[in-house]
C-alpha positions as CSV (number, residue, x, y, z in Angstrom):
1,M,67.9,-94.4,8.7
2,T,66.5,-92.8,11.9
3,I,69.1,-92.5,14.5
4,S,67.9,-91.9,18.1
5,R,69.7,-89.6,20.5
6,R,71.2,-92.6,22.1
7,T,74.8,-93.7,21.0
8,F,75.0,-96.8,18.9
9,S,78.2,-98.7,19.8
10,L,79.4,-100.6,16.7
11,G,81.9,-103.4,16.6
12,L,83.3,-103.4,20.1
13,A,82.5,-107.0,20.6
14,S,82.7,-110.2,18.4
15,G,79.5,-109.3,16.6
16,A,80.9,-106.1,15.2
17,A,80.4,-106.8,11.5
18,G,76.8,-107.7,12.0
19,A,76.1,-104.7,14.2
20,L,77.7,-102.5,11.7
21,A,75.5,-103.9,8.8
22,A,72.4,-103.7,11.0
23,V,72.8,-100.0,11.6
24,A,74.1,-99.1,8.3
25,A,71.6,-101.0,6.2
26,P,68.4,-98.8,6.7
27,A,70.0,-95.9,4.9
28,S,70.1,-97.9,1.7
29,A,68.2,-97.4,-1.5
30,A,65.1,-98.8,0.3
31,A,65.1,-95.7,2.6
32,A,63.1,-92.6,2.1
33,P,64.0,-90.7,-1.1
34,L,66.2,-87.6,-0.9
35,P,64.7,-84.2,-1.1
36,P,65.2,-82.6,-4.4
37,G,67.9,-79.9,-4.7
38,A,69.8,-81.1,-1.6
39,N,73.4,-80.2,-1.1
40,V,76.2,-81.4,1.0
41,V,79.3,-79.2,1.8
42,L,82.3,-81.0,3.3
43,V,84.8,-79.2,5.4
44,H,88.1,-80.8,6.1
45,G,90.1,-80.4,9.2
46,A,93.8,-79.9,10.1
47,Y,96.6,-82.0,8.5
48,A,94.3,-82.5,5.4
49,D,92.9,-81.0,2.3
50,G,89.8,-81.5,0.2
51,S,91.3,-84.6,-1.4
52,C,90.7,-86.5,1.9
53,W,87.1,-86.9,0.9
54,G,88.0,-89.0,-2.2
55,E,86.2,-92.2,-1.1
56,L,83.1,-90.4,0.2
57,I,82.3,-87.9,-2.6
58,P,81.3,-90.4,-5.2
59,L,78.9,-92.2,-2.9
60,L,77.2,-89.0,-2.1
61,L,77.1,-88.1,-5.8
62,R,75.7,-91.5,-6.7
63,A,73.0,-91.0,-4.1
64,G,71.8,-87.8,-6.0
65,V,73.1,-84.9,-3.9
66,A,75.2,-82.0,-5.0
67,V,78.5,-82.0,-3.2
68,T,81.1,-79.3,-2.5
69,A,84.4,-79.7,-0.8
70,V,85.8,-76.6,0.8
71,Q,89.5,-76.0,0.6
72,N,90.5,-74.5,4.0
73,P,93.6,-72.4,3.9
74,L,94.2,-73.4,7.6
75,S,95.9,-70.1,8.2
76,S,93.2,-68.9,10.8
77,L,89.8,-69.9,12.0
78,A,88.4,-66.7,10.5
79,E,89.8,-67.4,7.1
80,D,88.6,-71.0,7.1
81,V,85.1,-69.8,8.1
82,G,85.3,-67.3,5.3
83,A,86.2,-70.0,2.8
84,T,83.3,-72.1,3.9
85,R,80.8,-69.2,3.7
86,R,81.9,-68.5,0.3
87,A,81.0,-72.2,-0.6
88,L,77.7,-71.9,1.1
89,D,76.9,-68.7,-0.8
90,L,76.9,-70.9,-4.0
91,Q,74.4,-73.5,-2.8
92,T,70.9,-73.1,-4.4
93,G,69.1,-75.4,-1.9
94,P,68.9,-76.8,1.6
95,T,72.3,-77.9,2.7
96,V,73.9,-80.3,5.1
97,L,77.2,-78.9,6.4
98,V,79.8,-81.6,7.4
99,G,83.0,-80.9,9.4
100,H,85.8,-83.3,10.2
101,S,88.1,-82.8,13.2
102,Y,89.2,-79.2,13.4
103,G,86.6,-78.5,10.6
104,G,83.9,-78.9,13.3
105,A,85.0,-75.6,14.7
106,V,84.6,-74.1,11.3
107,I,81.1,-75.4,10.8
108,T,80.2,-74.4,14.3
109,E,80.8,-70.8,13.3
110,A,79.8,-71.0,9.7
111,G,76.7,-73.1,10.3
112,L,74.4,-70.1,10.9
113,H,74.5,-69.5,7.2
114,P,70.9,-69.4,5.9
115,A,71.6,-72.2,3.4
116,V,72.5,-74.6,6.2
117,R,69.6,-76.7,7.6
118,S,71.6,-79.5,9.4
119,L,75.2,-80.1,10.8
120,V,77.2,-83.3,10.7
121,Y,80.2,-83.7,12.9
122,L,82.8,-86.4,12.1
123,S,85.2,-86.9,15.1
124,A,85.0,-83.2,15.3
125,R,85.5,-80.2,17.4
126,A,82.2,-78.6,18.6
127,P,83.2,-75.6,20.7
128,E,80.7,-73.5,22.6
129,A,80.8,-69.8,21.7
130,G,84.1,-68.2,22.9
131,E,85.3,-71.4,24.4
132,D,89.0,-72.2,24.7
133,Y,88.8,-75.6,23.1
134,T,92.5,-76.4,23.7
135,A,91.8,-76.0,27.5
136,L,88.7,-78.2,27.3
137,A,90.6,-81.0,25.4
138,A,93.4,-80.9,28.1
139,G,90.9,-82.5,30.5
140,F,90.7,-85.6,28.5
141,P,93.4,-88.3,27.5
142,T,96.1,-86.9,25.3
143,P,95.9,-88.6,21.9
144,P,99.2,-90.1,20.5
145,A,99.2,-88.0,17.3
146,N,99.9,-84.8,19.4
147,S,103.5,-86.0,19.8
148,G,104.1,-85.8,16.1
149,L,103.1,-82.2,15.4
150,E,106.2,-80.2,14.2
151,F,106.3,-76.6,13.1
152,H,108.7,-74.5,11.0
153,E,108.5,-70.7,10.6
154,G,105.0,-70.6,11.9
155,F,103.4,-73.4,10.0
156,G,103.4,-77.1,10.6
157,G,101.9,-80.6,10.4
158,L,102.3,-84.1,11.5
159,N,105.5,-86.0,10.9
160,E,105.1,-89.1,8.7
161,A,105.3,-91.6,11.5
162,A,102.5,-90.0,13.4
163,F,100.4,-89.3,10.4
164,L,100.5,-93.0,9.3
165,A,100.2,-94.5,12.7
166,D,97.9,-92.1,14.5
167,F,96.0,-89.8,12.1
168,A,95.4,-92.4,9.4
169,N,95.3,-95.5,11.4
170,G,93.3,-98.2,9.6
171,V,93.7,-96.5,6.2
172,P,95.3,-98.8,3.7
173,R,98.9,-97.8,3.7
174,E,99.1,-96.5,0.0
175,R,96.1,-94.3,0.5
176,A,97.4,-93.1,3.9
177,R,100.8,-92.1,2.3
178,T,98.9,-90.3,-0.5
179,L,97.0,-88.3,2.2
180,Y,100.2,-87.6,3.9
181,A,101.6,-86.2,0.7
182,A,98.6,-83.9,0.4
183,Q,98.7,-82.9,4.1
184,G,97.6,-79.3,4.7
185,R,100.0,-77.2,6.7
186,I,98.4,-75.3,9.6
187,A,99.3,-72.0,11.1
188,Q,100.9,-72.4,14.6
189,T,98.2,-70.2,16.0
190,L,95.3,-72.0,14.3
191,F,93.9,-73.8,17.3
192,A,94.0,-70.6,19.3
193,G,90.9,-69.2,17.2
194,R,87.6,-69.1,19.1
195,T,84.2,-69.2,17.7
196,T,81.8,-66.3,18.3
197,T,78.7,-68.5,18.0
198,A,77.7,-72.1,18.2
199,A,75.4,-73.0,15.4
200,W,74.6,-76.4,16.9
201,H,72.3,-74.6,19.3
202,S,69.9,-73.8,16.7
203,K,70.6,-76.4,13.9
204,P,69.9,-80.2,14.0
205,S,73.3,-81.9,14.6
206,R,74.6,-85.4,14.3
207,Y,78.0,-86.7,15.5
208,L,80.0,-89.7,14.5
209,I,82.3,-90.9,17.2
210,T,85.4,-93.0,16.3
211,T,86.3,-95.4,19.1
212,Q,89.8,-96.2,17.7
213,D,90.8,-92.6,17.3
214,R,94.4,-91.7,18.0
215,T,94.0,-88.0,17.1
216,T,90.9,-86.8,19.0
217,A,90.2,-88.7,22.2
218,P,86.9,-90.7,22.0
219,Q,86.1,-89.5,25.4
220,L,86.2,-85.9,24.3
221,Q,84.1,-86.8,21.2
222,R,81.4,-88.3,23.5
223,F,81.4,-85.3,25.8
224,V,80.9,-82.7,23.2
225,A,78.2,-84.8,21.3
226,Q,76.3,-85.2,24.5
227,R,76.6,-81.5,25.3
228,M,75.3,-80.6,21.8
229,G,72.4,-83.0,22.2
230,A,73.4,-84.6,18.9
231,R,72.2,-87.7,17.4
232,T,75.2,-89.9,17.6
233,M,76.7,-93.2,16.3
234,E,79.9,-94.9,17.2
235,V,82.2,-96.6,14.6
236,P,85.3,-98.7,15.4
237,T,87.7,-96.8,13.2
238,G,90.5,-94.3,13.6
239,H,90.2,-90.6,12.9
240,L,89.6,-90.9,9.1
241,S,86.3,-92.9,9.2
242,F,85.3,-91.7,5.8
243,A,88.5,-93.2,4.2
244,V,88.0,-96.6,6.1
245,R,84.2,-97.0,6.1
246,P,83.0,-94.6,3.4
247,A,79.8,-96.3,2.8
248,L,78.9,-96.1,6.5
249,V,79.8,-92.4,6.7
250,A,77.8,-91.6,3.5
251,D,74.8,-93.2,5.0
252,F,75.2,-91.2,8.2
253,I,75.4,-88.0,6.1
254,L,72.5,-89.1,3.9
255,D,70.3,-89.6,7.0
256,A,70.8,-85.9,7.6
257,V,69.9,-85.1,4.1
258,R,66.7,-87.1,4.3
259,G,65.7,-84.9,7.2
260,L,65.9,-81.7,5.2
261,P,62.7,-79.8,4.3
262,R,61.1,-80.8,1.0
């Protein structure tokens, strides 16, 4: 699937299903073969852990790529970047580094690792070097999930009501409750961390925008994707696109894999 730098808008009108199939289909088995030795490293965001990729990982493995899911401690940006770099050190071939939500800040910093050849952002933060991303986000609509964030003794997460209605909107309820049970607890100072570099300046980047997102404003997603010059696609899901439309997200990632050097 070749995605142009214009944004594809999926499913916002009555022809949603057809549009979705039309865009997703080219990244099927009929597409160009994957380069040998390709790797995908997945970096989860806040309020999650590595289990959030449960629907996505089998699809990537079935396609023939090696997959690693990083377990971020969510205690500081520096420690999460360190965990990601350790995972990247273990890769033996060209790697696509994927970040969801806050994980986008992590891959923006860690993405200069020599194993990384391409970046994929899923509803993700994409800060400029040294940027106060919280201040940037304040210029866009406040997402409903923010009201459900609660802290205790320096760590916190989303309460159950906000998690199910806003973070995991569109995810089947049983799966959403499982994700809530596995929710990663974040340090109260986590979002104050700032990147020292922005790997998207030098690495090819793709950005998946979720138009029904209640955790990260779609307007903010569009802004950072355009600022990056990323190849973009829009999908009518909430924040956890990979739990709602895993095949679509797998194809989006595999398109980046197909672009790796052979």
